[in-house]
N, C-alpha and C positions, 0 to 999 in steps of 0.2 A: 243882426246876424243870426243865422240858424244855430240852434244849440248843438254842441258836439255830440255825436252818437256814442252811447255807452256800450263798450264791448264786454262780453261776459268772459271772465277768466277764473278758472277754478283755483289755481294756486301757482306760486312760483317756487323754484328751487334756487338757492344761493349758488352762484357760479363757483364759489370756493368750497362747496360741500365736500366733506371728507368722511371716511369711515371711522367709527368710534375706536378708541384705544383704551385699554385698562391695564394699569400697573399695580401689582400687589407686592407687599413686602412685610416682613415680620422679623422679630428677634425675640427669642424666648430663653428663659433660664429655668431649669428643673432641679429640684433637690428633694431627696428622700428624707423626710423629717423623722418618721418612725417606720417600723416594719410594715410594709404594704401601704404606707401613707406617703403621698407625693404632693409637693407644692410646685406650681408652675406660675411664673410671672412673665408676661409677654407684652411687647408693643406690636400692635397689628394696624396696618394702614393700607390704603389704596387710593389711587387717583384714576379718574375716568375723564378722558378728554374727547372732544369732537362728538359729544352726544347729540342726538337728534333733538332739535328745539324748533320753535316757530315764533314768529312775531307778526303783528298786523302791519300792513303796508297801505299807504294811500288813504289814511283815515281823514275824514273831513275835519277841518279846523272849527273850533267853536265860533259861533256868530259873534262878531265884534273883535276878533283877534287882530292885533296889529302885526303886519308882516312887512319886512323891508325887501324891496325888489333889488335885482342886480344893478339897476340903474341908480340905486341909493334912495329911491323914493319910497316913502312909507304909505301903505294903504290899509284900510280896514276891511276885513273879510266879511262879506254879507251874502245873502241869497240862499238858494235852495241847497240842500245837503250836497248834491253832486257838484255844484259850482264852488263849494268850499274845499274840495279835495285838491291836493297838489297836481294830480293828473285827472282832470274831469272825465276824460274819455275812457278811463279804466275804473271799474268798480273796486271798492275796498276789498282786500282779501289778505291772505297771509303768505309769508315767505318761509319755506322750510329751510332751516339752517343746521349747522353742526357746531354751534358755539356753546353747547352745554358742557359744563365742567362740574365734577363732583370730587370732593376731598373727604376722606374718612380717616380719622386718627383715634386710636383707643389704647388705653392701658387695661390689661386683662389679668386677673389673678384667679387661679383655679386650684382647689384642693380636692384630691381624690384618695379614697381609701378602698382598696380592693376588698372583695367579699372575703371576710374572715370572721370566724366565731359567730356566724349568723347575722353579720351586719356589713353593709357597704354604703359608701357615701360619695357623692359628687356635688361640689358647691363652687360657685364662682361669682365674681363681681367684675363689672365692666364700667369704666368711665370713658365716654366717647363723645366726639363731636363730628357731625356730618354737615359739611358746608358746601355751597355751590350755586350753580345756575342751571337748573334742569327741573322740568315740571312733571316728569314721570308720566303716569297714565292720565293726568289732568292737564296736559300741556295746552289743549285748545282753550279751556276755560280760564287759564292763568297766563295767557300771553301778555307781555308788557304792554302798557297803555300806548306808548309811542315807539316808533322805529328806533330812535336813538336813546331810549331810556331803559334798555334791557338790563343794564348793570344795577338799576335800583331793585331788581328782583333777586340779587345775590343775598345769600343769608343761610340760616339753618334749613336743612332739608326736612320735608314733611315727616320722614320716618325717624328723625333724630330723637333719641331718648338718652339724655346725658348720663344718667345712672341706671344701672340694672343689676339685679341679683337673682340668682336661681340656686335651688338646692333640691337634690333628689336623693332618695335613699331606698335601700331594700333591707327590711328588718324581719328576721324570722322570730316571731313572738315566742318568748320562753314559757308561755302558759301551757301547763299540762304536758310539758316536754317529756317528763319521766313517768307519766301516768301509764297505767296498764289498761288493757281492754278497750271498751267503747269510749271511755273518757279521752284516751289518747287519740283514737281514730276520729272522733268528732270535734274535739276541742283543741287538740294539739296540732302543731305543724302549720299554723296559719302564718301567712307572709303579708306584711304591710308595706306599701310603697307610696310615700308621700312625695309630691312635687310642689315646691313653693316658687312663685315667680313674683318679683317686685320690680317696678320700673317707674321712672319719673315721666312726666307728661311730654307730649309731642307738640310742636309749634303749629300755630294757625294765625291767620290775619283777618282783619275786618275790611269788608268791601262794601261798595254801593251796588244795589241790584238793578238799577235802571240807567238808561242812557241819559245822562244829565244835560248834555248839550247838543242832542240831535246829531250824533256823529255816525250812527249807523251800525257798524259791525259789532259782534259780541266781543267784549274785552273786559279787562279788570280795571275798575276805578277804585283806588284805595281811599279809605276814609281819612279824615284828619285826626291825628292823635294829639290830645292836649294834656294828657297825664298818663301814668303807667297803665292803668286799666286793670291790672292784676289785683284781685282781692285776696286777703288772707284766707287760709283754708277754713277757719271757723266762721267766716262770713259768707262763704259760697253756698248757694242753694240752687235747685234745679230751675227756679224762676229768675235767678240773677247770679249767673256763674261768674261774671266779671262786671266791672264797673262800666256800664253802658254810657255814663255821662262823660267818660274819657275820650269818646269818639264822636266826631261831628261829620256831617255831609259837607264836602268842600263846596265853596261857592266861587262866583266871579271867574268862571272858566279856568279854575286853578286845580292842579292835581293834588290829591291828598298826600300827606307826608307819612302815613302809617306804613310800616314794612309788611311783608307777607308773613312775618313771624313775630307779630307784636305780642302774642299771648301764648299760653301753654294750656293744654288739656289737663284733666285730672290724671293722677298717676294710676298705675296698675298694681293690684294686689290680688293674687290668685293662689288658692291652695287646691290641688287635685289629690285625691286619695284613691288607692286601689288595695283591695283585700283579696287574697288568693289562697286557695288550698287545693292540693292534689290528694284525692282519696284513692288508695290502692284497693282495688276490688279483688283481684286475683293475679296470678302470675302473668305479667305482660298486659294487664288491663288496668287502666286508671280513669278516674272521673275527676275532671278539673272544674272547679267552681270559682268564679271571679265576680267581684262587685267593684265597679268603677264609678267614682263621683267626681264630676268636673265642676269647678267652682263650689267646692264642698260646703263652704260657709256662706254661700249665697251673697258674696260681696258685690255691691252694685258696680257695674262697669258702664260709665256714662259715655255716650257718643259726643262728638265735637259739638259744642253749642252753636246755635244759629248766630253767625257772624256777619249777617247782612244788615248794615246800619239802618236801612229804610224798611226793614221787615217788622211786622207787628210782634213777632216773637224774638226780636233781637235780644241776645244775651241769655236765652233760655235753652235748657237741655231738653231736646225733643225725643230722645230715644235712649235705650240702654242696650248693652250687649247681652249675651246669653246668661240666663239665671242658672241656678244649680241644675245639673243634669245627671241622672243616675241610670246606669245600665247594668244588666246582669248578663253573664256569659257562662255557658256550659260547654264542656267538650268531653267526649268519651273516646278514649284511645285503646285500641285493641290490636 
């Protein structure tokens, strides 16, 4: 018999596609601890439903897969890639759906001190979990492996950082505050503004970078996970950020068991500093000078390690974020 003609189809839309919905809610308690000092504790959460997602459809079954027909007969799938698809006359592609869901829940604490006696402070801590089934900007490269396995992708979202802390302050330095003459003009009146940011790592998963079973379309094939894979902080290096022996390439036409959030990146620790002074030149004329240092202590910010199990650089950190950056600013007001 002649082979069935393959029709080109760009994509499908789910017939039940719906517009996205977002629900936000919060409950907070505030209390004035001291004069001009306020403490706030809050629960903050949101839900997003019917988010745009996608999943592959009509993917070819691996050679040798056993399939039971409607007649009850078992057959072994063989042949060319096209002949191993459920619908050979349609090429593999994706279905755009609205089954994405996100849940965010957090406990937030914030302490603020209004500017008084030359000092102001704002500091806060957040414990949060972000969970769901939505791929964000990377939805195409992270589509579930099979049409009916999308729930295996549920878990912590890419942006989840369970713990985070920040502190920012404005401090008018007391140096030469009461000095006279040029000492006061040049050395007094400086203002220091530090910003501290600390956060735990974000999740990522280990995948296989090639089409193991000649199935065709781009998709995610998870690796097999045989142990935790997470190394203690004192054992992590840029050449071995996690235990690569904990992950294996799946065999025998079988899907890997590793989740999309098997591991966590390094945490974040940043200190930014700003030093500022306004020089009064004459009545109505001032000269402002500012020095800004981002990542002032040049703390390394590692990118997500290579998490492709069949890559030569598997487990290695291949890049870093921005190093220390300093900028000077001048402004004359008249």
